[in-house]
FIBAPA-499295 format. One record per residue (C-alpha): residue in three letters; x negated, y, z. Coordinates in pm, whole numbers, padded with zeros to 5 digits, always signed. Example, Ala and Ser with C-alpha at 12.3 -4.5 7.8 and 13.67 -1.06 7.14 Angstrom:
! FIBAPA-499295
Ala-01230-00450+00780Ser-01367-00106+00714
! end
This chain:
! FIBAPA-499295
Unk+00000+00000+00000Unk-00303+00229+00013Unk-00475+00400+00303Unk-00246+00576+00547Unk-00361+00926+00635Unk-00287+01029+00992Unk-00367+01352+01166Unk-00324+01463+01527Unk-00181+01786+01382Unk+00102+01600+01206Unk+00383+01599+01461Unk+00664+01353+01382Unk+01019+01349+01511Unk+01199+01024+01438Unk+01578+01029+01393Unk+01751+00691+01381Unk+02024+00488+01545Unk+02089+00144+01393Unk+01879-00173+01413Unk+01762-00113+01055Unk+01552+00178+01184Unk+01377-00009+01466Unk+01095-00173+01265Unk+01002+00160+01107Unk+00982+00333+01445Unk+00768+00050+01580Unk+00537+00062+01276Unk+00482+00437+01301Unk+00408+00406+01673Unk+00156+00123+01631Unk-00005+00306+01336Unk-00090+00591+01570Unk+00136+00866+01443Unk+00211+01131+01709Unk+00586+01087+01765Unk+00688+01382+01982Unk+01050+01284+02009Unk+01308+01022+01908Unk+01655+01155+01827Unk+01943+00908+01824Unk+02320+00912+01857Unk+02485+00903+02202Unk+02550+00579+02389Unk+02898+00451+02305Unk+03135+00182+02439Unk+03161-00132+02226Unk+03271-00495+02236Unk+03565-00658+02408Unk+03469-00522+02748Unk+03425-00170+02606Unk+03094-00152+02788Unk+02852+00127+02704Unk+02590+00018+02451Unk+02254+00186+02392Unk+02163+00244+02026Unk+01896-00005+01914Unk+01657+00281+01836Unk+01693+00415+02191Unk+01613+00073+02334Unk+01295+00051+02126Unk+01191+00411+02201Unk+01224+00356+02576Unk+01024+00034+02543Unk+00748+00232+02369Unk+00760+00511+02628Unk+00873+00775+02379Unk+01096+01070+02477Unk+01458+01020+02367Unk+01714+01288+02283Unk+02084+01223+02211Unk+02257+01543+02100Unk+02634+01514+02058Unk+02613+01736+01752Unk+02347+01900+01537Unk+02567+02200+01468Unk+02515+02408+01782Unk+02248+02629+01934Unk+02135+02361+02181Unk+02045+02122+01899Unk+01856+02393+01716Unk+01664+02486+02028Unk+01574+02119+02083Unk+01419+02078+01737Unk+01248+02415+01748Unk+01090+02314+02080Unk+00979+01977+01941Unk+00837+02165+01639Unk+00794+01867+01404Unk+00573+01890+01098Unk+00778+01607+00947Unk+01119+01465+01038Unk+01150+01092+00961Unk+01512+00979+00928Unk+01623+00614+00910Unk+01986+00506+00959Unk+02062+00801+01186Unk+02425+00826+01081Unk+02473+01203+01056Unk+02414+01462+00783Unk+02148+01716+00877Unk+02223+02090+00865Unk+02027+02316+00630Unk+01827+02482+00906Unk+01695+02145+01024Unk+01594+02040+00673Unk+01392+02359+00642Unk+01234+02354+00990Unk+00946+02101+00942Unk+00669+02217+00710Unk+00685+01880+00527Unk+01066+01864+00532Unk+01278+01562+00624Unk+01183+01219+00492Unk+01459+00957+00470Unk+01439+00582+00412Unk+01749+00464+00223Unk+01849+00100+00180Unk+01911+00095-00195Unk+01748+00172-00528Unk+01860+00532-00565Unk+02057+00683-00727Unk+02262+00364-00696Unk+02454+00305-00375Unk+02438+00646-00215Unk+02621+00647+00117Unk+02661+00480+00454Unk+02668+00110+00356Unk+02426+00053+00066Unk+02305-00292+00171Unk+02657-00423+00226Unk+02795-00299-00104Unk+02497-00420-00309Unk+02551-00769-00166Unk+02930-00754-00193Unk+02907-00654-00559Unk+02676-00944-00642Unk+02373-00736-00736Unk+02071-00954-00826Unk+01829-00710-00664Unk+01815-00412-00434Unk+01544-00228-00246Unk+01450+00074-00039Unk+01358+00428-00136Unk+01196+00717+00046Unk+01344+01055-00038Unk+01326+01417+00071Unk+01659+01499+00230Unk+01871+01785+00103Unk+02221+01891+00204Unk+02394+01634-00019Unk+02477+01271+00050Unk+02155+01089-00044Unk+02105+01326-00338Unk+01752+01443-00259Unk+01448+01378-00478Unk+01282+01037-00443Unk+00921+00979-00339Unk+00889+00603-00394Unk+01091+00279-00415Unk+01028-00091-00354Unk+01243-00369-00503Unk+01342-00715-00382Unk+01573-00987-00512Unk+01895-01068-00327Unk+01915-01441-00260Unk+02268-01561-00347Unk+02300-01742-00014Unk+02121-01513+00235Unk+02315-01334+00504Unk+02351-00960+00545Unk+02129-00974+00853Unk+01854-01157+00665Unk+01860-00908+00377Unk+01870-00610+00613Unk+01569-00739+00806Unk+01371-00792+00485Unk+01454-00444+00360Unk+01358-00286+00692Unk+01016-00453+00678Unk+00976-00346+00315Unk+01064+00004+00429Unk+00789+00008+00691Unk+00518-00009+00427Unk+00697+00240+00203Unk+00742+00499+00479Unk+00375+00471+00581Unk+00260+00516+00224Unk+00496+00806+00169Unk+00388+00992+00482Unk+00026+00949+00385Unk+00095+01086+00037Unk+00296+01381+00167Unk+00030+01486+00418Unk-00248+01443+00160Unk-00050+01638-00099Unk-00082+01354-00350Unk+00281+01237-00357Unk+00563+01451-00489Unk+00932+01361-00514Unk+01119+01312-00842Unk+01479+01436-00884Unk+01746+01168-00909Unk+01950+01118-01227Unk+02298+01203-01100Unk+02455+01039-01407Unk+02341+00699-01277Unk+02470+00748-00922Unk+02709+00506-00754Unk+02858+00523-00406Unk+02843+00293-00102Unk+03113+00437+00126Unk+03145+00352+00493Unk+03322+00020+00541Unk+03687+00022+00645Unk+03882-00258+00812Unk+04090-00319+00501Unk+03776-00385+00295Unk+03763-00721+00471Unk+04106-00839+00356Unk+04040-01131+00120Unk+04205-01134-00222Unk+04207-01498-00330Unk+04272-01397-00691Unk+03907-01290-00716Unk+03642-01538-00838Unk+03495-01764-00570Unk+03149-01612-00601Unk+03287-01260-00557Unk+03474-01362-00241Unk+03166-01544-00109Unk+02954-01231-00163Unk+03203-01017+00028Unk+03224-01266+00317Unk+02849-01257+00376Unk+02824-00881+00313Unk+03106-00791+00553Unk+02992-00994+00853Unk+03006-00885+01129Unk+03195-00568+01027Unk+03465-00542+00908Unk+03478-00921+00881Unk+03664-01114+00611Unk+04025-01179+00707Unk+04300-01400+00570Unk+04639-01523+00697Unk+04745-01884+00756Unk+05091-01964+00884Unk+05138-01701+01157Unk+04767-01650+01230Unk+04518-01398+01091Unk+04161-01526+01118Unk+03813-01449+00994Unk+03593-01646+00759Unk+03231-01614+00870Unk+03045-01848+00635Unk+03139-01997+00300Unk+02998-02188+00003Unk+03101-02202-00363Unk+03178-02562-00460Unk+03264-02525-00829Unk+03586-02590-01020Unk+03683-02961-00982Unk+04053-03011-00913Unk+04113-02649-00818Unk+04165-02544-01180Unk+04539-02605-01166Unk+04596-02472-00815Unk+04729-02127-00730Unk+04469-01895-00570Unk+04471-01927-00192Unk+04572-02294-00196Unk+04389-02502+00064Unk+04215-02825-00031Unk+04115-03071+00242Unk+03848-03315+00135Unk+03883-03666+00276Unk+03686-03988+00269Unk+03308-03983+00264Unk+03288-03605+00213Unk+03518-03405+00437Unk+03558-03033+00383Unk+03801-02742+00387Unk+03813-02525+00077Unk+04035-02270-00092Unk+04111-02232-00461Unk+04017-01893-00608Unk+04113-01686-00909Unk+03853-01838-01140Unk+03960-02195-01063Unk+03664-02259-00834Unk+03677-02386-00479Unk+03532-02184-00194Unk+03440-02402+00102Unk+03514-02252+00443Unk+03213-02351+00653Unk+03278-02139+00963Unk+03588-01952+01076Unk+03695-01759+01383Unk+04044-01738+01531Unk+04151-01432+01733Unk+03987-01422+02078Unk+03811-01752+02011Unk+03454-01855+01941Unk+03355-01943+01582Unk+03429-02299+01474Unk+03367-02516+01170Unk+03619-02544+00892Unk+03675-02908+00982Unk+03752-02816+01344Unk+04006-02571+01205Unk+04161-02853+00999Unk+04186-03078+01303Unk+04324-02808+01529Unk+04599-02699+01289Unk+04647-03035+01113Unk+04593-02857+00783Unk+04719-03035+00470Unk+04614-02989+00108Unk+04855-02755-00066Unk+04910-02514+00221Unk+04839-02149+00145Unk+04620-01868+00269Unk+04775-01524+00228Unk+04648-01170+00180Unk+04656-00967+00501Unk+04890-00672+00444
! end
């Protein structure tokens, strides 16, 4: 990746919240960059017990002994005073979750550097990794960019590509991209400080969006091809989850596998097929005539279970239907 140029005079402030940002923060710390502050979103209640959860970046920053700041907003005088006091030469932003005001973008002498989880200008927005996987893209990547006031519209410093394995989980892909991003951020910072790396404007005509995921995005349409449904199931776990209705129950499908066409060609989409004999399985016919095997499902307020346990518990019979969740 080339030699990383560090300087005691280069003061970094790191802004991040989600787990995707943790490896980059750790890499910059171990590489010796002077991180004068870590800015993350406030602690928030989550889970069934509604217990307060610390952002993953805060957990890592405290572990590293770095000062942590959690402003409720970046749009008031207190936030501005905080950043002016920290006086960063460069602001490094990874999965922070908020747009930065113009004054903050202009404050550091090297601007604000963002790591984005897609090959810009494709998949601008809050959920680039999820939508690339859900849409069946063969490859994705990470890009470093100089932030401006738009939504991921700033000029790009550098990108790194990787293939998307058709069976890997969202977590696996996210972890690989985060590690890929570590090298890219280091190289980009070195180039910025040395004055040898300059950003290139994006081609807005090629831009696509990756909007924040909504609960209804997880409602399964069995008229889609099996591979498309499979991609959405793995892309939308754990949030918003992939939901379908059976009898009077709405449940989630956590893991699936495309089995091919076989006898499903004449079945209506959403029809369940229970394999018997030597090979037992639970599958659903899809819009392209293929079967999608349901490997792991989760009922409301229950732990995940295998598709076969679901068959046994409900005494599922071939020919019963799964329905779209309205």
